[in-house]
N, C-alpha and C positions, 0 to 999 in steps of 0.2 A: 708803540708798532703802528706803523704804517698799514693800511685795510685798502684791500685791493678796490678798484674805484665802480661804485655802481652802476658805471653806465655799462663797463664790460658783464657786469654780472647778471647784465638785465639780457642779456643775450640769448637765445636759446638754444644756450650751449649744451645739455642736455641728451635735449629732443634729438639734434642735427645727431650729436654721436650716437646716439641707441639706432637712429633710422640706418646711419652708415653703417654701425656694425655689425644689425641684423642685419642687410643685404650680404656682408660678407661672409657672415656665417652661414646662410642660404644656399652662398654658390661655390662654397667648399674652400672657403680658405683656411688654411692653417693655424694665421694667426695676423690681426690686426687692426689697425690703431688708426687713430683719428683727432688731428691738430687744429686745433681752429685759433688763430692769433693775429693780433691787432697791434701794430706796430708805428708808432706815429714820432716822424721825427722833423726836428727845427734845424736848420745852418742860417747865422749870421754875419756877414761881412761885410769890416767896413775896413775903408784906406782915409786916413790922414783925418780922422772923425765923422768922414762923411759916410752914411749907410749907404756900400756897392750892392751886395743882393741879399734876398732872404730866400729862405725856400721852404716852407710846410707840409709836409707831404704824411698820410696818412692810408696804411697799406690792410685794407682786412679781408680777410679769404681764410679757408679750410683747404685741409689736405685729407686724403685716404690709402695708408698705406699696406701692402696685403704681403702677403707669402703665399702663395696658391700654388701646390707641388713642387716644393722647393726652390720655387722664382720669385723675385720680388716684380710689384705692381705696384705703380704710383698716379694719383692725380689730383686733380685740387679743380676747388670753384669759390664763388666769389655770390652766389645767390642763396642766402639763407634761408632755406628752407627745407623741412624735412627730405619731401621729395626729392630737392636738390643732390644732396648730401646722400640717398641712397643710388641715384644713378652717380653720381660722385665713384660711390665701390664698385657700379658694375664697370666703370672702365678701368679702375685699379684692378679690377681682375682683367678683365679682358687686354689689357696688357701684359699681364702675368702671361696669360695664355699664349700672346705671339712671344713673347720671352723666352718660354718655354724650350724653344723648337731649338734654340742657340743655349742655352744655360750650359754647361757641362759639369757645374757644382755646388752641388744643391744649399742650399738658402737655411740654414740651423742658428738658432740665438741661446746665447749664454741663459741659463735661468737668472731670474730677478725678481724679489718677492714683492707679493701685491701691494701696492701701497693706495689705500683705499680713500677717496675723498679728500688728499690733501690740501694743504694752502701755502705757499712760499711764496713772502717779499721782502725785497731786496730793501738793504740801509741805507736808507736818507730819509731828512728832514721836510726839505723843502722841495714838492714837485715842481719840476724848474715852468712843467706846462702851466701851472695855475698865475706865475709871474707874468705880466703884462709885455708884449715883445718892447715897448718904449720906454721900460723902463731896464729891462738889458741891452737895449741900443745906448741908451742914455750912460748906462754905465761904463761897457767901452769905449762908447767916447770921450768919454772924462778920466781913463785911464792911457787911451791915446792921447790926449791934448795934455796930459801933464807931463809925457813925453815928449812931445816935440816943443815944450817950452825949454828944452831942454834944449843950446846950441851947438851939440855934439851927435843932434840925433832931427834927419832932413825929413823921413817918411814913415809912417808905422802904418803896418797894416793889425786888423784883430779880427776873431772869427770867434764863436761861439756856437757851439755843436752840442745838440741834447739829444734823448733817443729814451721813452716809454716804448717796453715791449712788454707784451701779454700776452696770456697764452695758455688754454686748456687742451687737455691731453686725455684720452681715453685710450683703453686696450679690449679686445676681447679678454685677455684674461683678468680684468674687474681694478686695474690702477685706474684713479683717476685721480691728477691735477694738477689744479689752477695756479697762476705766476705771477708776477708782476714786479719788473725791474728798470731804473731808472742810471744813466749813466749821463756824464757831461764833459765837454770839452773846452775849454776857455784857453786860447792862444794869443800871445802877443809878439810881433815882429820889425825893431827898429833898425831903421839901413841911416847910414851915412855915406857918403861920397867926398869923399881928400883924395885930393892932386891926381885927380885923373881913376882914382880907385873909389871901391866901393866896397861894401860887407854889410852883414846884418849881424842882430843879433834877436837869440828868440827867448820867449820863457820857459824855465824848462817845468813847468808844472804839469806835472801826467794827464793823461784820462782816467777819471774817476769814475766808479762807479758810487758815487753820490748825488744830491741834488742840488737845489741850487746854495743851498747855505753853504759849499766849493768856494763862491766866489764872491759871500763875504763874510770868511775869516774863518772856518770852519775847516781844516786840512791842509791847507794852503795861506801862505804870506804874501797876498800879492803885492799890495802898497809896494812893502818890504824888496819884494823880487826886482818891480819898477824901477824902482828907485836906482836899482845898481848898475840898471844896464846901460846907460848914457856912459860911466866910467869903463865899465865892461867893453863897451862896441867903440870907445876909444883908442884901448889898449891895445888892441886887436887890431886894429888898422896900422898904430905906428909897430906892432911886433917883427920879428927879422922872423925871414923866414926858414924852416926847420932843415938843420942836417939829418939829409938824410943817413940811416946806420939802425944800431940794435942799440936800443934802451928799456930798462926796465917803466914797468908802466904801473902809475895808482888807477886806478879806473872807477872814476865815478860812478855811480845807479845810474846816474841819467843816462850816461852813456853802456854803462852795460848790461842793462836790461835790454838792448835790443840786439844783443851780441848772443845773448841768452834765448833769444826766439828764434834766433837764425840759423844758429848752428847746432842748439837744443831740444828747444820746442820743434820746431819741425822736422827733425832728424827722428826723434822718435816717436812720430806718428805710427803707428804699427801698419796701418795700410800703405803708405808711405817705406817703409820699410820694406816690407813684403811686396812690394813694385805695382798693387793694385792704381797708386796714386801716382803717376808721373805726370801727364802732360801738361798741368797747368805751370808747374814747378820744378819738376825732377822729383828723384827717388832717393834716397837714402845710405851714405854710407855705413850705417851701425843696424845691419842686416841683422835678422834673428838666431843664425847663428852664432850668432857671438855676444848672445845676453846669456850675463852671468861671466864675462872672460875679459870681455875688451874693457880696458885702459882707458877711460874717456879722460881724469882727468887726473889733478893730483889728488893727496888722502885729502886734504884739503876741502875739497870736490863730495857735496851733497847736495843734490837737486833734486827738487818733489815736486809732479802735479797735483795742484787743488782747485777743485771746482766751488768750495764753500769758503775761502777765504771771503773776509765783509770787506765790503769797497770793491772785491774784486771785479774786471771786465768780464772774467769767463765765469764768474759766479753765479748759479742758482740751485733752487735746492733740488731737483729733478733734470736728465736731459732730457730729449727729444724723443726717447726711447722708453719713457717713464724709467729710470734707472735712477735711486737715490747717489747722489751724490758727494765723495768723499775728497782726502787727501791719499795718498801713495805714493811712494819712490821711485823715480826714474835713472839717478845714480847714490850712491851709496860709495861714501871712503873714496871716489875716485873709479868706479865700476859699474857699468852700465848694468841695472837691476830690475827695469822695469819699463813699460810702452804705455802711452797712452792709446786707451779703446775705448770700442762698442761694442754691442753683445755680440754682433756675426764673429767681429775678429775674436774676441775673448776666446770665444768655442771654437773657433778656428784654429788656434794655435793650442787651445787645451791651459789657456790661459785663468781659466775658472770663469769669474762673472766681470761682467763692463767695470769700468773706471767713471762710466759717467761720461763721456767724450760724443755723445751725438747731439749733434745741433744744426737747425735750416733756418736758414737767415732771413728765409721770408715762409708763408702760405702755399707759394707757389713753387718752395723747392725741397725737393725731398734731404731727410737729416743724413750726414752723412760725417765720420769722424775727426770733430775739432778739437785742437788746442785748448789743453786747460789749462789754470794759472798754473804757471811752468816758472820755478824761483828758486834760485841759490839762498841756502841757508846762511845766516850769518853766526859766528860762533859766540857761547852763551857770554863768556867775558874776553869774546875780541877787543881788537885794538879801534884806536878810533882810526878818522883818516887822517887827521896828522899825525897822527903815530905810525900809518904805515910810509908815507912821507918821509918822515925822518931814518926809517930805517933804507932811505933809496940814497947813494951818492949824484947818480949820475939817470936823471931819467925825467920825465914825463906824467903832467897829473891831466887822466884825459876827463871833459866835463861837455856834457849835456851829445843829444844823439842829430847826425844829420844823414848825410848819405852811405850806402854799404851795396856791397856785389858778393855775390856767395853764387857757388858755381851750381848742378844740378844732382850733386851730392850731396850737401850741405856738408862740405871738405874742405875746398880753399876757400879763404874771404878776405875782405877788406873792410875796413870800417874809419869813417871820418868822425868827425864831431863837428860841436857850437865854437868852444874856446881849449886851449892846450898852453898849461903850465911850466915852463923848462923845474926842473928841479936836480940844483945840485947840492951837497954835501949836506942832505937831509931839510931841507927849504925849498921854499917854492920862489923861483928866482925872475919874475916875468912871465905875458905870455910871448911863443912864438905861434905862425899863420902856416899853412899849409902842411896840414898831419894828417897821415893813416897808418893805420896799425895794420900788416898782414900780418896771415899765416892759417896755420891748416888749423880744423878747430881740435883733432887730439894734440896735435904742438902746444896750442895757446893752453887750454885747457891744464895741461900735465905743467905749464911752466907759473901755473899759480902756487907762487909761497905762501900767501894768509890773507883771509879772511876779515871783514870788519865784525864789528859786535852792532847788536840790536842796534843802538844810537846811528849808525850810520847808515839802516837799511831804510829804504823808499821801493814803495809799490809802483812801477813804471808799466808802458801800457801803449796799446795800439784803439784805435777803432776800426783797424779797415786790414786785417788779416786775409791776406785772399790763399782759395784755393778751391777746387774742384774745377767739373767744366761740364755745362753753364758755370761757370763759375758764381762763387759766391763770399760774400766779407762779414766775418766773424769778429768781436770784441775779446781784447785777451789783454789780463797783466802778466807782467814779471817782476816780481820782488826783490832784492837782492842787497848785499852790500855793498862797501868800497871794498875793494880787492887788490892786490900786487901781485903784477907777472913779472916776471926775471924772462933777460932778453929775447924780447922781442923784435922783431924789426919792421921798420919806422918807414915810411915812402915819403918824400916830399912830391906831395902832390902835381905844384906846379910846373917844375923839371918833368916830370913823369907824362902831364900833358904837349909840353911842347912847349911850356909859357918862358 
């Protein structure tokens, strides 16, 4: 087990928290919490083996959030002294006093047990910030150079994003948490120009809550994937354009994770379903009055939220309201049975306790309700991807994510992918191009006939899920197996665009 970095623990964490929380109490706050965090990030970008850009950022600061007279107040600061912490607490109380005049809905928080002096560290082996930048650049350049040696590749872009997030939290109830987590996302994309037409092929390796060991053989076979890319790209360029129509789809987890994110993950955030979140990306068709009744999908559909998944991007021990994280049901047997909750939303709708979904992306932002690792469960003895394909007479096998579009109710959507294979009489019959699948959320998930077994399950995800106003970015993973969907509408994107 790794330990929290000594340089973070050496900061005056308790002294600042004590000063801020005591000042908030003295000023009459019913609740106050203090959060000090350091977020370090590094991004490397290469073009054809040459370093194109490097960004190394370090964000350190603290925030105080209060409830006074049933109204939120929030303020943040960067000066790490007890005096500054007390002053920020005063600012938060003043914000609450001003906002009280327009508040028509008193803030109350669902109860949570006290977690006194607990520590949590994510599951990783090698801290990527301990690896010299030149070594990381050399590895990306070596991978890029290997692709460029193949005449079927003209250009390669490579990138590596890595983040270390450290948080100290304390509140007036007595909870104190100290946490550290690491995440990385390496990515390569090869491009080829042929007969006036170009296309690209990107690695499918998902971002992950691992360390640098992810790039050196733990969790993904990068050399094996890179070896396959030139042939896959060449076949894609030669492939015929798809005939629009209705097809059975076998969707690989490298594509399906994004459909889960957009049509289930965002749709089942309770603040969105209640209309509290609307400015950034809309509300949700899965409204609260349909809880326990909405047939979201077929009986094969079982979806969970989980902020404890090993290597998940949203995984943490305790959220930014001091709530111990856990797994919870969202869709069971195809029926909507739960939402993602923070403490206020849980109490507001009588749902008991929060399920640990409060998160702020920086010390300068207040926590908002954010997405857990929302995942489709595999069937314990379920089929392989090949067995799913063997049950299709006329269909398409969809691999990798690319572009997408979804409406402001999370209901009508369209998704493309990295590559697509025709399925004829239960066998793959070569790639096709210009494919997008289109449906409503409920029609799509109700058409899911079969779900793959654990051997097909992959934890995908993204670093950059956006929400809120001002906007915040959160990392989140989505696990899923391969799955079979019957009679889904497929568009030809080239013809739809007038090409």
